[in-house]
C-alpha positions as CSV (number, residue, x, y, z in Angstrom):
1,X,10.0,-27.2,29.7
2,X,9.2,-25.4,32.8
3,X,10.6,-25.5,36.7
4,X,8.5,-26.1,39.7
5,X,8.5,-26.8,43.0
6,X,8.4,-29.4,45.5
7,X,6.0,-29.5,49.0
8,X,6.3,-33.2,50.3
9,X,3.4,-35.1,52.1
10,X,3.3,-37.5,54.9
11,X,1.7,-40.5,53.9
12,X,-0.7,-41.8,55.9
13,X,-2.7,-45.6,55.8
14,X,-6.3,-44.7,56.3
15,X,-9.4,-47.1,56.2
16,X,-12.4,-45.1,53.9
17,X,-15.9,-46.1,53.1
18,X,-17.5,-44.6,50.3
19,X,-20.7,-43.7,49.2
20,X,-22.2,-42.2,46.0
21,X,-21.9,-38.7,47.7
22,X,-19.6,-38.8,50.4
23,X,-16.4,-40.2,52.0
24,X,-16.2,-41.2,55.5
25,X,-12.4,-41.8,57.0
26,X,-11.2,-43.0,60.5
27,X,-7.5,-41.5,60.7
28,X,-5.2,-42.9,63.2
29,X,-4.7,-41.6,66.6
30,X,-2.1,-38.7,66.6
31,X,0.1,-37.6,69.4
32,X,2.5,-34.9,69.5
33,X,5.3,-34.0,71.5
34,X,8.0,-31.5,71.9
35,X,9.1,-28.5,71.5
36,X,7.2,-28.3,67.9
37,X,5.9,-30.9,66.0
38,X,3.3,-31.1,63.1
39,X,1.9,-32.9,60.3
40,X,-1.3,-33.7,58.2
41,X,-3.2,-36.4,56.6
42,X,-2.5,-36.7,52.8
43,X,-6.4,-36.9,51.7
44,X,-7.6,-33.7,49.6
45,X,-11.3,-32.9,50.7
46,X,-13.3,-30.8,48.2
47,X,-15.7,-28.4,50.2
48,X,-17.4,-27.5,47.3
49,X,-18.9,-30.9,46.6
50,X,-20.1,-31.9,50.1
51,X,-19.8,-30.3,53.5
52,X,-17.1,-31.7,55.7
53,X,-17.8,-32.9,59.2
54,X,-14.2,-33.3,61.5
55,X,-14.8,-35.0,64.7
56,X,-12.2,-35.7,67.3
57,X,-11.3,-36.2,70.9
58,X,-8.3,-33.8,71.9
59,X,-6.7,-34.8,75.3
60,X,-4.6,-31.7,76.6
61,X,-3.3,-33.4,79.8
62,X,0.2,-33.7,78.4
63,X,0.8,-29.6,78.5
64,X,3.0,-28.7,81.1
65,X,2.2,-25.1,82.9
66,X,5.2,-24.8,85.0
67,X,6.8,-21.3,85.7
68,X,8.3,-20.2,82.0
69,X,6.4,-22.7,79.9
70,X,3.4,-22.4,77.5
71,X,1.9,-24.5,74.6
72,X,-0.7,-24.5,72.0
73,X,-2.2,-27.1,69.8
74,X,-3.9,-27.1,66.5
75,X,-6.2,-29.4,64.3
76,X,-8.1,-28.1,61.2
77,X,-8.1,-28.0,57.7
78,X,-5.8,-25.6,55.0
79,X,-5.2,-25.2,51.5
80,X,-2.2,-26.3,49.8
81,X,1.6,-24.7,50.2
82,X,0.4,-23.5,53.7
83,X,2.2,-24.8,56.9
84,X,1.0,-27.3,59.7
85,X,0.7,-24.8,62.0
86,X,-0.3,-21.6,61.8
87,X,-0.9,-21.7,58.2
88,X,-1.3,-17.9,58.0
89,X,-0.5,-15.5,61.1
90,X,-2.7,-12.7,61.7
91,X,-4.4,-13.1,58.4
92,X,-6.7,-15.5,56.7
93,X,-6.9,-17.3,53.8
94,X,-5.6,-20.8,54.2
95,X,-8.2,-22.3,55.9
96,X,-9.9,-22.6,59.4
97,X,-8.6,-25.0,63.0
98,X,-9.2,-25.6,66.3
99,X,-6.7,-23.6,68.4
100,X,-6.1,-24.3,71.9
101,X,-4.4,-22.5,74.8
102,X,-4.8,-22.4,78.5
103,X,-4.5,-19.9,81.7
104,X,-1.2,-18.4,82.0
105,X,-1.2,-18.7,85.9
106,X,1.7,-21.3,86.8
107,X,0.0,-24.6,88.3
108,X,-3.2,-24.0,86.3
109,X,-3.5,-28.1,86.1
110,X,-2.4,-28.5,89.6
111,X,-4.7,-29.6,92.4
112,X,-6.2,-26.4,93.6
113,X,-6.2,-25.8,97.3
114,X,-9.7,-24.6,98.6
115,X,-10.7,-21.0,97.9
116,X,-7.4,-20.5,95.8
117,X,-7.2,-19.4,93.0
118,X,-11.1,-17.7,93.0
119,X,-11.2,-18.0,89.3
120,X,-10.2,-21.4,87.5
121,X,-10.6,-21.4,84.1
122,X,-8.3,-23.8,82.7
123,X,-8.9,-24.8,78.8
124,X,-9.7,-22.3,76.1
125,X,-10.8,-23.8,72.9
126,X,-11.5,-21.4,69.8
127,X,-12.0,-21.2,66.2
128,X,-9.3,-19.5,64.5
129,X,-8.6,-18.7,60.6
130,X,-5.5,-16.8,61.5
131,X,-2.4,-17.6,64.0
132,X,-2.7,-15.1,66.5
133,X,-6.2,-14.4,66.4
134,X,-9.0,-14.6,69.0
135,X,-12.9,-14.4,69.5
136,X,-13.3,-11.3,67.6
137,X,-13.4,-13.5,64.0
138,X,-16.5,-15.1,65.1
139,X,-18.9,-13.3,63.0
140,X,-21.9,-15.9,62.5
141,X,-24.9,-15.4,63.0
142,X,-23.2,-12.0,63.6
143,X,-20.0,-10.4,65.0
144,X,-20.5,-10.0,69.0
145,X,-20.7,-6.8,70.6
146,X,-18.1,-7.9,73.0
147,X,-16.0,-11.1,72.1
148,X,-15.0,-11.7,75.5
149,X,-18.2,-12.3,76.9
150,X,-18.3,-15.7,75.5
151,X,-19.7,-19.1,76.1
152,X,-18.1,-22.4,75.7
153,X,-14.6,-21.0,75.0
154,X,-13.3,-21.4,78.6
155,X,-13.4,-24.6,80.6
156,X,-12.8,-25.6,84.3
157,X,-11.2,-29.1,84.5
158,X,-11.6,-29.6,88.1
159,X,-14.7,-27.5,89.1
160,X,-13.0,-24.9,90.7
161,X,-13.9,-21.8,89.3
162,X,-17.4,-20.6,90.6
163,X,-18.8,-19.3,87.8
164,X,-18.7,-22.8,85.7
165,X,-21.8,-24.8,85.3
166,X,-21.8,-28.3,85.1
167,X,-21.8,-28.5,81.4
168,X,-18.3,-27.1,81.4
169,X,-16.8,-27.8,84.7
170,X,-14.6,-31.1,85.6
171,X,-13.8,-31.9,82.2
172,X,-10.8,-33.7,83.0
173,X,-8.8,-32.0,80.1
174,X,-10.6,-34.0,77.6
175,X,-12.8,-32.8,75.1
176,X,-15.1,-34.2,71.9
177,X,-14.8,-31.6,69.3
178,X,-16.8,-31.4,66.2
179,X,-16.4,-29.1,63.4
180,X,-18.9,-28.7,60.4
181,X,-17.5,-26.7,57.1
182,X,-19.5,-25.4,54.5
183,X,-18.7,-23.9,51.4
184,X,-20.4,-20.7,49.9
185,X,-17.8,-20.1,47.1
186,X,-14.8,-22.0,45.8
187,X,-12.9,-19.3,48.0
188,X,-15.1,-18.9,51.1
189,X,-16.9,-20.9,53.9
190,X,-18.5,-21.1,56.9
191,X,-17.3,-23.0,60.4
192,X,-19.1,-23.8,63.5
193,X,-17.6,-25.7,66.5
194,X,-19.2,-28.1,69.5
195,X,-17.3,-29.1,72.2
196,X,-18.5,-31.6,74.3
197,X,-21.9,-31.6,72.0
198,X,-22.4,-27.9,73.2
199,X,-22.5,-25.1,70.8
200,X,-20.3,-21.9,71.5
201,X,-22.0,-18.5,71.8
202,X,-21.8,-15.2,73.2
203,X,-23.6,-13.1,75.9
204,X,-25.2,-10.0,74.8
205,X,-27.8,-8.7,77.6
206,X,-25.8,-9.5,80.9
207,X,-27.8,-12.5,81.8
208,X,-25.1,-15.4,81.7
209,X,-27.6,-17.7,82.3
210,X,-28.8,-17.5,78.7
211,X,-26.8,-17.3,75.7
212,X,-27.9,-15.1,72.8
213,X,-25.7,-15.4,69.9
214,X,-25.5,-19.5,69.6
215,X,-24.3,-21.2,67.3
216,X,-21.4,-18.8,66.9
217,X,-19.2,-19.5,64.0
218,X,-17.4,-18.0,61.4
219,X,-16.7,-17.3,57.8
220,X,-13.4,-18.3,56.3
221,X,-11.4,-18.3,53.2
222,X,-8.9,-20.7,51.0
223,X,-9.3,-23.2,48.0
224,X,-12.1,-24.7,49.3
225,X,-11.8,-27.6,46.5
226,X,-8.5,-28.7,47.8
227,X,-8.4,-28.8,51.6
228,X,-6.1,-31.3,53.8
229,X,-6.7,-32.1,57.4
230,X,-3.6,-30.8,59.5
231,X,-2.3,-30.7,63.1
232,X,0.1,-29.4,65.2
233,X,1.8,-28.5,68.4
234,X,3.8,-25.7,69.6
235,X,5.8,-25.0,73.2
236,X,8.7,-23.9,75.3
237,X,10.0,-24.5,78.5
238,X,9.0,-28.2,78.4
239,X,8.2,-31.1,76.6
240,X,4.7,-30.8,76.3
241,X,2.5,-33.6,74.8
242,X,-1.0,-33.6,73.2
243,X,-3.3,-36.4,71.9
244,X,-6.1,-36.1,69.1
245,X,-7.9,-39.6,68.7
246,X,-11.2,-41.0,67.2
247,X,-10.6,-38.8,64.4
248,X,-13.2,-39.0,61.7
249,X,-13.7,-37.0,59.0
250,X,-17.1,-37.0,56.4
251,X,-16.9,-35.2,52.9
252,X,-16.2,-35.5,49.6
253,X,-12.6,-36.8,48.8
254,X,-11.2,-35.1,45.3
255,X,-7.8,-34.9,43.7
256,X,-4.7,-32.9,44.4
257,X,-4.2,-29.5,43.3
258,X,-1.6,-28.4,40.7
259,X,-0.4,-25.8,42.9
260,X,2.9,-24.1,42.7
261,X,4.5,-26.0,45.4
262,X,4.4,-29.2,44.3
263,X,5.2,-28.6,40.3
264,X,8.5,-29.9,39.0
265,X,10.5,-29.8,35.9
266,X,9.7,-32.4,33.5
267,X,11.6,-32.4,29.5
268,X,9.3,-34.0,27.1
269,X,11.6,-35.9,24.6
270,X,14.9,-34.5,25.9
271,X,17.0,-33.1,22.9
272,X,14.2,-32.2,21.2
273,X,12.7,-28.8,20.4
274,X,9.8,-28.3,19.3
275,X,8.1,-31.7,21.0
276,X,6.4,-33.1,18.2
277,X,4.1,-35.9,19.2
278,X,2.2,-38.0,16.5
279,X,-1.1,-39.6,18.2
280,X,-1.0,-41.8,15.7
281,X,2.0,-43.4,15.5
282,X,3.2,-46.4,16.9
283,X,5.9,-45.4,19.1
284,X,6.7,-44.1,22.4
285,X,7.3,-40.5,23.9
286,X,10.1,-40.3,26.2
287,X,9.6,-37.9,29.6
288,X,12.2,-36.8,31.6
289,X,11.6,-36.0,35.5
290,X,14.1,-34.1,36.4
291,X,15.9,-34.1,39.4
292,X,17.1,-30.5,41.1
293,X,19.1,-29.4,44.3
294,X,16.0,-29.6,46.3
295,X,14.3,-32.8,44.6
296,X,15.3,-36.1,44.2
297,X,13.4,-38.1,40.8
298,X,14.2,-41.3,42.4
299,X,12.1,-40.7,45.0
300,X,9.0,-41.0,42.8
301,X,7.1,-44.1,42.4
302,X,7.0,-44.9,39.1
303,X,4.0,-47.1,39.1
304,X,2.1,-43.8,40.1
305,X,3.2,-41.8,37.3
306,X,0.7,-40.6,34.4
307,X,1.1,-38.3,31.4
308,X,-1.2,-37.1,29.5
309,X,-3.6,-40.0,30.5
310,X,-1.2,-42.7,29.8
311,X,1.0,-45.2,31.9
312,X,4.2,-45.6,31.7
313,X,5.6,-48.8,29.5
314,X,9.0,-48.7,31.2
315,X,11.3,-46.3,33.3
316,X,15.0,-46.0,34.4
317,X,17.2,-43.8,36.1
318,X,19.9,-41.7,34.4
319,X,21.4,-38.4,33.9
320,X,19.6,-36.9,31.2
321,X,20.5,-33.0,32.3
322,X,18.4,-29.7,31.8
323,X,17.6,-29.7,28.2
324,X,19.7,-32.2,27.3
325,X,22.6,-29.6,26.6
326,X,24.5,-30.8,29.6
327,X,25.0,-33.8,32.4
328,X,24.2,-32.1,35.7
329,X,25.5,-35.1,37.5
330,X,22.0,-35.8,39.2
331,X,20.1,-38.7,38.3
332,X,16.6,-37.8,36.7
333,X,13.9,-40.4,36.1
334,X,13.1,-41.2,32.4
335,X,9.8,-42.6,31.3
336,X,8.5,-43.9,28.2
337,X,4.9,-43.9,26.8
338,X,2.9,-45.1,24.3
339,X,2.0,-42.0,21.7
340,X,-1.6,-43.9,21.2
341,X,-2.2,-44.0,25.0
342,X,-2.1,-40.2,25.4
343,X,-5.7,-39.7,25.5
344,X,-5.4,-36.3,27.2
345,X,-4.2,-34.9,23.9
346,X,-5.8,-33.9,20.9
347,X,-4.8,-31.7,17.8
348,X,-5.2,-28.4,19.7
349,X,-3.2,-29.4,22.4
350,X,-0.1,-27.0,23.2
351,X,1.0,-28.4,26.9
352,X,0.7,-31.8,28.5
353,X,0.8,-32.7,32.2
354,X,2.6,-35.4,34.4
355,X,1.4,-36.4,37.5
356,X,2.7,-38.7,40.3
357,X,3.5,-39.5,43.8
358,X,6.8,-40.1,45.7
359,X,7.4,-43.2,47.8
360,X,6.0,-41.7,50.9
361,X,2.8,-40.4,49.0
362,X,3.9,-36.7,48.3
363,X,2.1,-35.3,45.1
364,X,3.8,-33.8,42.2
365,X,2.9,-32.5,38.8
366,X,4.8,-30.7,35.7
367,X,4.0,-29.8,32.4
368,X,5.8,-28.9,29.2
369,X,5.0,-27.9,25.3
370,X,3.9,-30.0,22.9
371,X,3.1,-29.9,19.3
372,X,0.9,-32.4,17.8
373,X,1.6,-33.4,14.4
374,X,0.5,-35.7,11.6
C-alpha cells in the first residue's frame, strides 16, 4: 500500500480529428474575469512524438488601465503538477507560454489626444518560461546583445506612437497568435511565436528598418511527453477580462503521466499481506481505492478504472479503512476484477497499477505490491 497525492483536472468537451500521426483539437473559447482566474484543458500532449502548434486569438480589450490597476494574462503549455498561472517563478522547468502586459501609464487604452502622449506603446506580448522573466530569455537563433531592442514585442492599439509601422499599429487590442513547439529531448524543447502573422526579432545594427535576429525564439524545459494547455489571468485594482478564442492545437495526444500529484492510496486484497494473486484462478481480486482527508474516492467514475489491464466487474462504496486494521469513517471505493483479466501481470511482477478518472475528468493512479503465486 502506498500513499499518493491528488491534483484535480477540469473536464472540457472538445472536438478532435485524428490522423495517423497528429491530432487536431479545437477548444472552446476561454473568457477570464477577475481578479484571478485560471484553468487548463484536459488533454496531455506528447511533444516528443510530434511538434505542437498552438493557434488562438487574444483579445485584451477588457483590461483596465486606471490609476492603481494592472493585469497580466498567460496562455501556453505546462508540465504536470504545476499551477495554471506562472507555473514557475523566476525559473524554468515547467513549460513555455505567452505572457501579456501593457504600458503602465494611466489611461493607456483610452483615446489619446493629438500629440499626447508622444509615445504610445500599448500591448506587450512575449514568450515566457518563468514567471517574472522578460526578453532576456530569448536565445534563438542566439541571445540578443540588447534584449530591449526588440521588434514585434510591443504593439500600438491606435497608431499614436510615431515609431510604429503599419504592421504593428492600429491592432485594436486583438492579436492572432501562433506558438510552435519542438522537442530536442524528453526534457528540452524550442519555442517560437508569431503575432498577427509576424515573427518576433531583435535589433542589432541600429537600423530599425531591418530586423537582424529573426525569427526569435527560446529554449525551454519540462516534461515534453506530458504537456497541458493552460491559461490564466491575474490583475488588481479592478475587474479585468481577457478572451482567448479560435483555439486550435495540432500535435500528438498521449497518456496522462504517473505524476506524484495524481497518486492516490490503493490497497490490493484488503486485510491480506502479502497480496498474493493466482493469475490462473477463476476468482476475483478486490482492490480498494482509499479516501483521505483530501480525496473522496466517491468522486471516481468506476467505469474508467483499470487495474493491471482489467476492467472492474462490480464495485461498491464502503469503509474499508487503512490496511483493514480499522475503519476511519471515510467511504472507500472497493472494486473487483477477474484474476484472469490482469493481463499486465506475469510471474515476475511485484507491483500492480490502478488508474482512473474522477467524474469531472481528473486523472488519478495508485500502486501496491503483489506476489504472483501458482
